C-alpha positions in Angstrom: 0.0 0.0 0.0 2.8 2.6 0.7 4.3 2.0 -2.7 0.9 2.6 -4.4 0.4 5.8 -2.4 3.9 6.9 -3.3 3.3 6.3 -7.0 0.0 8.1 -6.8 1.4 11.2 -5.2 4.4 11.0 -7.5 2.1 11.0 -10.6 0.2 14.0 -9.2 3.4 15.8 -8.5 4.6 15.3 -12.0 1.3 16.6 -13.3 1.7 19.7 -11.1 5.2 20.4 -12.3 4.0 20.0 -15.9 1.2 22.5 -15.3 3.6 25.0 -13.6 5.9 24.8 -16.6 3.0 25.4 -19.0 1.8 28.3 -16.9 5.3 29.9 -16.8 5.7 29.5 -20.5 2.3 31.0 -21.3 3.0 33.9 -18.9 6.3 34.5 -20.6 4.6 34.5 -24.0 1.9 36.9 -22.8 4.6 39.3 -21.6 6.5 39.2 -24.8 3.3 39.7 -26.8 2.4 42.8 -24.7 5.9 44.3 -24.6 6.7 43.9 -28.3 3.7 45.8 -29.6 4.4 49.1 -31.4 4.9 51.9 -28.8 4.0 49.6 -25.9 4.1 51.2 -22.4 7.1 50.3 -20.2 6.2 47.5 -17.8 3.2 46.3 -19.8 4.7 42.9 -20.3 5.4 42.2 -16.7 2.0 43.4 -15.7 0.4 41.1 -18.2 2.5 38.1 -17.1 1.5 38.7 -13.4 -2.2 38.9 -14.4 -1.9 35.7 -16.4 -0.3 33.8 -13.5 -2.9 35.1 -11.1 -5.7 34.0 -13.4 -4.1 30.5 -14.0 -4.4 29.4 -10.4 -2.0 28.0 -7.8 0.2 26.0 -10.1 3.1 28.4 -10.0 4.3 30.7 -7.2 6.3 33.3 -9.2 9.6 34.3 -7.8 10.8 36.4 -10.7 9.4 37.8 -13.9 12.2 39.4 -15.9 11.4 41.3 -19.1 14.3 42.7 -21.1 14.0 44.7 -24.2 16.6 45.7 -26.8 15.9 47.8 -29.9 15.2 44.6 -31.9 14.2 41.9 -29.4 12.0 41.3 -26.3 12.8 38.5 -23.9 10.9 37.3 -20.9 12.0 34.8 -18.3 9.5 33.5 -15.7 10.7 31.4 -12.8 8.9 30.2 -9.7 8.1 27.2 -7.6 5.6 24.5 -8.7 2.7 23.5 -6.5 3.9 20.7 -4.2 1.8 17.8 -3.0 4.7 16.1 -1.4 5.9 17.9 1.7 9.3 19.4 1.6 9.7 18.9 -2.2 10.1 22.3 -3.9 10.7 22.2 -7.6 11.8 25.4 -9.4 10.5 26.0 -12.8 12.0 28.4 -15.4 10.6 29.2 -18.8 11.4 31.9 -21.4 10.0 33.4 -24.5 11.3 35.9 -27.0 10.1 37.9 -30.0 11.0 40.8 -32.3 9.9 44.3 -31.5 7.3 45.7 -33.8 8.3 48.8 -35.8 6.6 51.1 -38.2 8.5 51.4 -41.5 7.0 53.7 -44.1 6.7 52.4 -47.7 9.5 53.5 -50.0 
């Protein structure tokens, strides 16, 4: 019986880590989408990632949302701790997304 319970909780923990990774990746993609828009406000990407994580539920406890922007590229890295069903087992999840910055170029 203990082996069956350990396997059951292990399977649930693996699913929770998968959901945390999916949440972190989707939040990073949301941040990049918001931040790369033409004339986007500063901080709009981080705000959108935080809102997405809040809406997604308790799968991920964010530790850091880092959005960096260069003239050509926007990158977002989301890291945090996955929901743990096994006491004392904290798994850190990190996902990132990147995309080009939108620009207006007049026709020649």
